[in-house]
C-alpha positions as CSV (number, residue, x, y, z in Angstrom):
1,M,9.4,-90.6,-39.7
2,M,13.1,-89.6,-40.0
3,K,15.5,-89.1,-37.1
4,K,19.6,-89.4,-36.8
5,T,22.4,-87.8,-34.8
6,L,25.4,-87.1,-35.5
7,T,28.6,-86.5,-33.6
8,F,31.5,-83.8,-33.9
9,H,34.1,-82.3,-31.3
10,I,36.1,-79.4,-30.5
11,E,39.5,-79.4,-29.3
12,E,43.4,-77.4,-30.4
13,K,44.5,-80.3,-33.1
14,A,40.6,-81.0,-34.3
15,E,40.2,-81.1,-38.2
16,T,38.8,-77.4,-38.5
17,L,35.7,-79.2,-41.1
18,Q,34.0,-82.2,-39.9
19,E,31.3,-83.8,-41.9
20,G,28.2,-86.3,-41.1
21,T,25.8,-87.4,-43.7
22,F,22.2,-88.6,-43.6
23,K,19.1,-89.7,-45.8
24,V,16.4,-87.9,-46.4
25,P,13.1,-89.4,-48.2
26,S,11.1,-88.0,-50.6
27,G,8.4,-85.5,-49.7
28,C,10.4,-84.0,-47.3
29,L,8.8,-80.4,-46.3
30,T,10.9,-79.3,-43.5
31,L,14.4,-80.6,-41.9
32,T,14.9,-80.0,-38.0
33,F,18.7,-79.7,-36.3
34,V,18.5,-79.7,-32.9
35,H,22.5,-79.1,-30.9
36,D,23.7,-79.9,-27.5
37,L,27.0,-77.5,-27.7
38,D,26.9,-75.4,-24.7
39,E,26.8,-71.5,-25.6
40,A,30.1,-71.0,-23.6
41,F,31.7,-73.2,-26.8
42,A,29.3,-72.4,-29.4
43,F,30.7,-69.2,-31.2
44,L,33.2,-71.7,-32.5
45,V,30.8,-73.9,-34.9
46,F,29.7,-72.7,-38.2
47,L,26.7,-75.4,-39.3
48,L,26.8,-75.8,-43.2
49,I,24.1,-78.0,-44.7
50,R,24.2,-79.5,-48.2
51,D,21.9,-81.3,-50.2
52,P,22.2,-84.6,-52.6
53,Q,23.7,-82.2,-55.6
54,G,26.4,-80.2,-53.1
55,N,24.4,-77.4,-53.0
56,L,24.8,-75.4,-49.9
57,R,21.3,-74.8,-48.5
58,L,21.9,-73.4,-45.1
59,Q,25.3,-71.4,-43.2
60,K,25.0,-70.3,-39.9
61,Q,27.5,-69.1,-36.5
62,L,25.8,-71.0,-33.8
63,A,26.7,-68.9,-30.9
64,H,24.5,-67.5,-29.5
65,G,21.3,-68.6,-31.4
66,E,18.5,-70.8,-30.6
67,P,19.9,-75.0,-30.7
68,V,17.0,-75.3,-32.9
69,I,17.5,-75.0,-36.2
70,S,15.0,-75.2,-39.6
71,L,15.3,-75.6,-43.2
72,G,11.7,-75.2,-44.8
73,Q,9.5,-74.2,-47.7
74,N,9.6,-70.4,-47.4
75,G,11.6,-68.1,-44.9
76,M,9.1,-67.9,-42.4
77,D,9.8,-71.6,-41.8
78,T,13.8,-71.5,-42.8
79,T,16.3,-70.0,-39.8
80,I,18.4,-66.7,-41.0
81,G,21.2,-68.4,-43.3
82,G,18.7,-70.7,-44.6
83,V,17.9,-71.0,-48.7
84,P,14.2,-72.2,-48.2
85,G,12.8,-73.9,-51.2
86,S,12.3,-77.9,-51.9
87,L,14.1,-80.6,-49.8
88,P,15.3,-83.5,-52.7
89,E,15.5,-86.6,-51.3
90,G,19.0,-87.9,-50.7
91,E,21.9,-88.2,-48.6
92,W,22.8,-85.0,-47.3
93,T,26.1,-83.5,-45.4
94,V,26.3,-81.7,-42.5
95,Q,29.6,-79.8,-41.9
96,V,30.8,-78.6,-39.2
97,C,33.7,-75.7,-39.5
98,L,35.4,-74.6,-36.2
99,F,36.8,-71.3,-35.8
100,A,39.9,-71.0,-35.9
101,E,40.8,-67.4,-34.5
102,H,39.9,-68.5,-31.3
103,L,40.2,-72.5,-31.4
104,D,43.5,-72.4,-29.6
105,R,42.9,-69.4,-27.2
106,I,39.9,-71.2,-26.3
107,M,40.0,-74.7,-25.8
108,D,43.5,-74.2,-24.2
109,G,44.1,-78.2,-24.0
110,K,40.2,-78.9,-23.6
111,K,37.8,-82.0,-25.6
112,V,34.2,-80.8,-26.6
113,C,32.0,-83.1,-28.0
114,F,28.4,-82.1,-29.1
115,S,26.0,-84.0,-31.3
116,V,23.4,-82.7,-33.9
117,T,20.2,-84.3,-34.2
118,V,18.5,-84.2,-37.8
119,S,14.6,-85.1,-38.3
120,D,11.4,-84.1,-40.8
121,E,9.9,-82.8,-37.8
122,K,8.3,-79.2,-37.9
123,A,9.5,-77.1,-35.3
124,K,9.0,-73.6,-34.1
125,I,11.5,-71.5,-34.6
126,T,12.2,-67.8,-33.6
127,E,15.2,-66.6,-35.8
128,Q,13.3,-67.4,-39.1
129,I,14.5,-65.1,-42.3
130,G,11.5,-62.7,-42.9
131,P,9.1,-62.5,-45.8
132,H,11.8,-61.1,-47.8
133,V,13.9,-63.6,-49.4
134,W,17.0,-62.7,-51.8
135,T,17.8,-65.5,-53.0
136,R,16.0,-68.2,-55.6
137,G,17.2,-71.8,-55.0
138,S,20.8,-70.8,-54.3
139,F,23.2,-68.4,-52.8
140,A,22.7,-65.7,-55.2
141,Y,20.5,-62.8,-54.5
142,E,18.1,-63.0,-57.6
143,K,15.4,-61.3,-55.6
144,Y,17.4,-58.5,-54.0
145,E,16.4,-55.4,-55.7
146,Y,19.5,-53.3,-56.1
147,D,17.8,-50.9,-57.9
148,R,15.0,-49.7,-55.6
149,L,14.3,-46.3,-54.9
150,Y,13.7,-46.2,-51.2
151,K,13.3,-42.4,-50.8
152,K,13.7,-39.3,-53.5
153,A,15.2,-36.8,-51.3
154,C,18.6,-35.7,-52.6
155,R,20.6,-36.2,-49.3
156,W,22.6,-37.1,-46.5
157,Y,21.6,-40.5,-45.5
158,K,22.4,-42.2,-41.9
159,G,23.3,-45.5,-41.2
160,D,25.5,-48.4,-40.2
161,F,28.3,-50.4,-42.2
162,H,29.4,-53.1,-39.6
163,T,26.7,-55.1,-37.4
164,H,25.8,-58.4,-36.0
165,T,22.9,-60.4,-35.5
166,R,22.5,-64.1,-34.9
167,L,23.0,-65.4,-37.7
168,S,26.8,-65.3,-36.2
169,D,28.3,-63.9,-33.2
170,G,25.4,-61.0,-32.4
171,K,23.0,-61.5,-29.3
172,E,20.1,-60.0,-31.4
173,T,17.3,-61.4,-33.5
174,T,17.6,-59.8,-37.2
175,W,13.9,-58.3,-35.5
176,N,14.9,-56.4,-33.0
177,A,17.8,-55.6,-34.6
178,T,16.3,-54.2,-37.1
179,K,13.3,-52.0,-34.1
180,K,16.4,-50.7,-33.2
181,A,18.0,-49.7,-36.5
182,E,14.3,-47.7,-36.6
183,K,14.7,-46.6,-33.4
184,D,17.9,-44.8,-34.1
185,E,16.4,-43.0,-37.1
186,L,18.9,-45.3,-39.9
187,D,18.0,-44.9,-42.8
188,Y,20.5,-48.0,-44.2
189,Y,21.5,-51.0,-42.5
190,V,24.7,-53.5,-43.1
191,P,24.3,-56.8,-41.8
192,T,28.1,-58.0,-41.8
193,E,28.3,-61.5,-40.5
194,H,31.5,-63.4,-39.6
195,N,31.9,-65.6,-42.9
196,V,28.4,-66.3,-43.7
197,V,25.6,-64.4,-45.2
198,H,21.9,-63.2,-44.5
199,T,19.1,-65.1,-47.6
200,G,16.9,-62.1,-46.8
201,W,15.5,-59.7,-44.1
202,Q,12.3,-58.6,-41.6
203,D,10.0,-56.4,-43.1
204,T,11.1,-52.9,-42.6
205,D,11.9,-49.3,-44.0
206,V,15.6,-49.2,-43.6
207,M,17.7,-50.2,-46.6
208,I,19.1,-53.4,-46.0
209,L,22.3,-53.4,-47.7
210,P,23.9,-57.4,-48.2
211,G,27.5,-57.5,-46.3
212,V,29.9,-60.5,-45.1
213,E,32.8,-59.8,-43.0
214,M,35.7,-61.8,-44.4
215,T,37.4,-63.0,-40.8
216,T,40.7,-64.2,-40.7
217,I,43.4,-64.8,-38.2
218,L,45.2,-62.1,-40.5
219,G,42.9,-59.6,-40.4
220,H,38.7,-58.8,-40.6
221,A,37.2,-57.0,-44.0
222,N,34.1,-56.4,-44.8
223,L,32.4,-56.6,-48.2
224,F,29.9,-54.3,-49.6
225,G,27.6,-55.0,-52.7
226,L,27.2,-58.6,-52.5
227,T,25.1,-60.6,-54.7
228,G,25.2,-63.5,-53.4
229,R,27.6,-65.4,-50.8
230,P,31.6,-65.2,-51.9
231,E,32.8,-68.7,-52.9
232,G,36.1,-67.9,-51.2
233,L,34.3,-68.0,-47.5
234,S,34.5,-71.9,-48.0
235,S,38.4,-71.7,-47.9
236,I,38.2,-68.8,-45.1
237,L,36.2,-71.2,-42.7
238,S,38.5,-74.4,-42.8
239,D,41.9,-73.2,-43.7
240,K,44.0,-71.5,-40.6
241,E,47.0,-71.8,-41.7
242,P,48.8,-68.4,-42.5
243,E,50.2,-69.5,-45.9
244,K,46.5,-70.6,-47.0
245,L,44.6,-67.4,-45.7
246,E,47.0,-65.0,-47.8
247,M,46.4,-67.3,-50.8
248,D,42.9,-67.2,-49.2
249,I,42.3,-63.3,-48.7
250,E,44.0,-62.4,-52.3
251,A,41.4,-64.9,-53.9
252,M,38.6,-63.2,-51.9
253,I,39.9,-60.1,-53.2
254,Q,39.7,-61.3,-57.2
255,E,36.4,-62.2,-56.5
256,C,35.5,-58.2,-55.5
257,R,37.4,-57.0,-58.4
258,E,35.4,-59.9,-61.2
259,K,31.8,-59.1,-59.3
260,G,32.3,-55.6,-58.4
261,W,32.1,-55.7,-54.9
262,L,33.7,-53.8,-52.3
263,F,36.8,-54.2,-49.9
264,S,36.6,-52.5,-46.6
265,V,39.9,-53.0,-43.9
266,N,38.0,-53.4,-40.8
267,H,39.5,-51.9,-37.2
268,P,42.9,-52.3,-38.7
269,F,45.2,-51.7,-35.3
270,L,42.4,-53.4,-32.9
271,Y,43.7,-55.7,-30.4
272,I,43.8,-59.5,-31.8
273,W,41.5,-58.6,-34.4
274,K,44.3,-56.1,-36.1
275,W,44.8,-56.1,-39.9
276,L,48.1,-58.8,-40.3
277,Y,48.2,-59.4,-44.0
278,G,50.9,-56.7,-45.2
279,N,51.1,-57.4,-48.9
280,L,47.5,-56.3,-49.0
281,K,47.9,-53.5,-52.2
282,L,46.0,-50.2,-51.3
283,A,45.1,-50.3,-55.1
284,D,42.3,-53.2,-54.0
285,M,41.1,-51.3,-51.1
286,S,37.6,-49.5,-51.6
287,C,37.1,-48.8,-48.1
288,L,38.8,-48.0,-44.8
289,E,36.7,-48.3,-41.0
290,I,38.5,-45.7,-39.0
291,I,36.9,-46.2,-36.3
292,N,35.1,-49.0,-34.7
293,D,32.6,-49.6,-32.1
294,P,33.8,-46.3,-29.5
295,T,32.1,-47.8,-26.6
296,Y,34.8,-51.1,-26.4
297,A,36.3,-52.1,-22.9
298,A,36.0,-54.9,-22.4
299,D,39.8,-55.5,-22.1
300,E,41.9,-52.9,-21.4
301,K,44.4,-54.7,-23.1
302,A,42.8,-53.9,-26.3
303,H,43.4,-50.0,-26.1
304,A,40.4,-49.2,-28.4
305,E,40.8,-45.7,-28.3
306,E,44.2,-45.6,-29.7
307,A,43.6,-48.5,-31.9
308,N,40.7,-46.0,-33.4
309,Q,43.1,-43.1,-33.5
310,K,45.6,-45.2,-35.6
311,A,42.5,-45.9,-37.4
312,V,41.7,-42.2,-38.4
313,Y,45.7,-41.4,-39.0
314,L,46.4,-44.0,-41.3
315,S,43.2,-42.9,-43.5
316,D,45.1,-38.9,-43.7
317,L,48.5,-41.2,-44.6
318,L,46.6,-42.8,-47.5
319,W,45.0,-39.9,-48.6
320,A,47.8,-38.2,-48.3
321,D,49.9,-40.3,-50.7
322,G,47.1,-40.3,-53.1
323,Y,44.6,-42.8,-52.4
324,R,41.0,-42.6,-52.5
325,I,40.2,-45.0,-50.0
326,C,36.4,-44.1,-48.2
327,A,36.8,-44.1,-45.1
328,V,33.6,-45.6,-42.9
329,G,32.6,-46.2,-39.4
330,G,31.1,-48.9,-37.7
331,S,29.2,-50.1,-34.7
332,D,30.5,-53.6,-34.7
333,S,27.1,-54.0,-32.8
334,H,26.7,-57.8,-30.9
335,N,25.3,-56.9,-27.6
336,L,21.4,-56.5,-26.3
337,L,20.6,-53.2,-25.9
338,E,20.8,-53.1,-22.0
339,E,24.0,-54.6,-21.6
340,R,27.6,-52.2,-21.5
341,Y,31.0,-53.8,-22.3
342,G,33.0,-53.5,-19.0
343,D,33.5,-50.1,-17.6
344,A,31.7,-48.2,-20.7
345,M,29.3,-45.7,-19.7
346,E,26.7,-45.8,-23.0
347,P,25.6,-49.3,-24.9
348,S,27.0,-50.5,-28.3
349,V,24.5,-49.9,-30.6
350,P,23.9,-49.8,-34.2
351,G,24.7,-46.1,-35.5
352,D,27.1,-45.6,-33.3
353,P,29.5,-44.5,-34.9
354,A,27.1,-42.8,-37.6
355,T,28.2,-42.9,-41.4
356,Y,26.7,-40.6,-43.5
357,V,26.1,-40.5,-46.8
358,Y,25.3,-38.5,-50.1
359,M,22.8,-39.9,-52.4
360,D,20.8,-38.7,-55.2
361,G,18.0,-41.1,-53.7
362,M,18.5,-43.8,-51.6
363,S,19.0,-47.1,-53.4
364,P,21.6,-50.2,-52.9
365,E,23.4,-48.8,-56.1
366,H,23.3,-45.2,-55.4
367,L,25.0,-46.2,-52.0
368,L,27.7,-48.1,-53.2
369,N,28.1,-45.2,-55.9
370,A,28.6,-42.3,-53.2
371,L,30.9,-44.7,-51.1
372,K,33.1,-44.9,-54.6
373,A,32.6,-41.9,-54.9
374,C,33.7,-41.1,-51.1
375,H,30.9,-38.9,-50.2
376,V,30.7,-39.6,-46.9
377,Y,31.1,-38.6,-43.3
378,V,31.3,-40.4,-40.0
379,T,30.2,-38.8,-36.7
380,R,29.3,-39.7,-33.2
381,H,27.0,-38.0,-30.9
382,C,26.1,-35.4,-33.4
383,S,24.9,-34.6,-36.8
384,V,26.4,-32.0,-39.2
385,E,24.6,-29.7,-41.5
386,N,27.4,-28.5,-44.2
387,V,27.5,-26.1,-47.2
388,L,30.6,-26.2,-49.1
389,E,31.3,-24.2,-52.3
390,A,34.4,-24.5,-54.5
391,D,35.2,-21.1,-56.8
392,G,31.0,-20.4,-56.5
393,R,29.9,-24.0,-56.9
394,P,28.6,-26.4,-54.7
395,V,30.8,-29.4,-53.8
396,L,30.6,-32.6,-51.2
397,F,33.2,-34.4,-49.0
398,G,35.3,-36.5,-50.9
399,D,35.3,-34.7,-54.1
400,Q,38.0,-34.1,-57.4
401,L,38.1,-30.6,-57.6
402,P,40.1,-28.9,-60.3
403,Y,44.0,-28.4,-60.6
404,R,43.2,-24.5,-60.6
405,T,40.3,-24.3,-58.0
406,G,41.4,-21.0,-56.1
407,E,39.2,-21.2,-52.8
408,I,37.1,-23.5,-50.6
409,R,34.3,-21.8,-48.5
410,Y,32.9,-24.1,-45.8
411,E,29.9,-23.5,-43.4
412,F,28.7,-26.4,-41.0
413,R,26.2,-26.7,-38.4
414,F,27.0,-29.3,-35.1
415,L,23.8,-30.3,-33.6
416,G,23.3,-32.7,-30.5
417,L,26.7,-31.7,-28.9
418,S,26.8,-31.5,-24.8
419,E,29.7,-28.9,-25.3
420,E,31.7,-27.1,-27.5
421,P,34.2,-29.2,-29.8
422,D,37.0,-28.8,-31.5
423,I,36.8,-28.0,-35.1
424,F,39.5,-28.1,-37.3
425,F,41.1,-28.8,-40.9
426,I,43.6,-30.4,-42.1
427,E,45.6,-28.9,-45.8
428,N,48.4,-31.5,-46.6
429,G,49.4,-32.7,-43.5
430,E,48.7,-29.3,-41.5
431,R,46.0,-29.0,-39.0
432,H,44.1,-25.7,-38.5
433,S,41.6,-24.8,-36.0
434,C,38.5,-23.3,-36.7
435,S,36.8,-20.4,-34.5
436,S,32.7,-21.7,-33.4
437,V,30.2,-19.6,-32.5
438,M,27.3,-21.3,-30.1
439,E,24.1,-20.2,-32.3
440,K,22.1,-22.4,-28.9
441,D,22.5,-25.3,-26.6
442,G,24.2,-28.0,-28.2
443,I,24.4,-25.7,-31.9
444,Y,27.6,-24.7,-32.7
445,R,28.3,-23.2,-36.3
446,V,31.7,-22.5,-38.3
447,K,32.3,-20.9,-41.6
448,G,35.1,-20.1,-43.0
449,T,37.4,-19.6,-46.6
450,I,40.3,-21.8,-47.6
451,K,42.6,-20.3,-50.2
452,L,44.4,-23.1,-52.3
453,S,47.8,-22.7,-53.4
454,R,49.0,-24.0,-56.8
455,C,49.8,-27.7,-56.0
456,D,50.0,-30.9,-57.8
457,Y,48.2,-32.5,-55.1
458,T,46.2,-31.1,-52.7
459,W,43.6,-33.2,-49.9
460,I,41.8,-31.6,-47.3
461,R,39.7,-33.0,-44.7
462,F,37.6,-31.6,-41.8
463,G,36.9,-33.0,-38.6
464,A,36.0,-32.4,-34.8
465,E,36.9,-33.9,-31.5
466,T,36.2,-32.7,-28.4
467,K,38.3,-30.4,-26.1
468,D,39.8,-33.8,-24.4
469,G,40.3,-35.2,-28.0
470,Q,37.5,-37.7,-28.5
471,F,35.9,-38.6,-32.0
472,L,33.2,-36.4,-33.0
473,F,33.5,-35.6,-36.7
474,Y,35.5,-37.3,-39.6
475,A,34.8,-36.2,-43.9
476,N,36.4,-37.8,-46.4
477,P,38.8,-35.6,-48.1
478,I,38.3,-32.8,-50.5
479,T,41.3,-32.7,-53.5
480,T,42.2,-30.9,-56.5
481,G,45.2,-32.4,-58.6
482,C,46.5,-36.4,-58.4
483,K,49.7,-37.9,-57.7
484,T,51.0,-40.0,-60.6
485,E,53.3,-41.7,-58.2
486,H,52.3,-43.4,-54.9
487,K,54.7,-43.9,-51.7
488,F,53.2,-47.1,-50.1
489,I,51.8,-49.9,-52.4
490,T,51.1,-52.5,-50.0
491,F,49.7,-51.9,-46.4
492,E,52.8,-53.2,-44.6
493,E,54.5,-50.1,-45.9
494,V,52.3,-47.5,-44.8
495,K,51.7,-49.2,-41.8
496,T,55.4,-49.1,-40.9
497,C,55.2,-45.5,-41.7
498,L,52.2,-44.9,-39.2
499,E,53.8,-46.9,-36.3
500,G,57.1,-45.0,-36.4
501,C,55.0,-41.8,-36.7
502,W,53.5,-42.8,-33.7
503,K,56.4,-44.5,-31.7
504,D,58.2,-40.2,-32.1
505,D,55.2,-38.3,-31.7
506,Q,55.3,-37.0,-34.8
507,R,51.7,-37.3,-35.9
508,N,50.9,-33.9,-37.8
509,S,53.9,-34.1,-39.7
510,F,53.4,-35.9,-43.3
């Protein structure tokens, strides 16, 4: 029997990357890792396991997960975040990476020691990957099927682009997260863990799209369409100096360009998690999270509602400047179903907000293509049946129309509402109200025609709010013509403009 205990420590001045080694005998079928770190500090630690060739075989944020972690031959005896398969003999390495984003704030002069005991004993685990393993001997998604067609219908599909499980700092197992997604009738679900990636998933009819939340002290961004673990995560996990992290972020963006992944900035104005890397080129942004967990009320200093409002306004500024950056929503769900944030009246659950994507049949490939085309709208507490025509031809939210388009006809039905909404459209920065009619309880209908002027570039966005200004609906704009030159090049430039307008209460002026 093989058994070894390794000791690590956490403090403000501690090395963010610590290592220990152990030897695996020949014929080993299972490796079990048991840690004794108190849950109050567990979310500060990322555990990485490497084989004798230096290949990464397991990565997991400890957080709320079980203290027993396993690496085995298949997805049923391997903990989430692991790569199942043979366990070669030789010297293996345990790496502990400390979560720099929270280290100084949480430790505040404290020092904590903990151990990781490694053995070849088989252990019972409750956080296994499941039957569908995406990897084959490495962190490349060789077995993930981007062309798999889950549903054939051409329609709007409902899902969530920002979620967490016990692989990082979420409280739900992948099994429970899957059941919640099924119960809320989500068509697709994107797990986006902090700096770690899933290597497979539970059995479900919900389409699971691999993602990751690149998490740094300079901001968070989701990556969609992954073909494996991003190489840049290793640096981001261990670097904590802003100068190094700026280089890490740029390297990650370059990796996205080379591999065709989508880069989406998360909650850009939210409290201590706002986007601070001002040199980000707007041309490198594929998506922008315009609403993040609208139930968040754990800290009144966060001003979460205002942060979401600013994100919506930021999206409008970007579209006004000719950028096609797809607006998406994300629940950022971390909690158990029965939990609430602070004084929140509702739980934080997957699908609130809901992001609807139009696909010609639901597949991972079609989902990514729809994001690129901006065929997306976001809602809270309602769904929207929509018909759009441009000069008599059907169009979708996010479409680019010919320059000479004369008019847009729209007809929407809002379903599931408890009160009459304030429905509007914004044309080139000017907001116009739309009169709605209640068909019956919970259903409101609106229709009209927009006559277009002959401008070099026109953008039109539809939206809806409650009477007191709460978010209900955001549709990616329809545009005509194009802008050949941009006013803003970097995130800092557009952010500076936004903050000035916000301060001067000029939010309806572009």
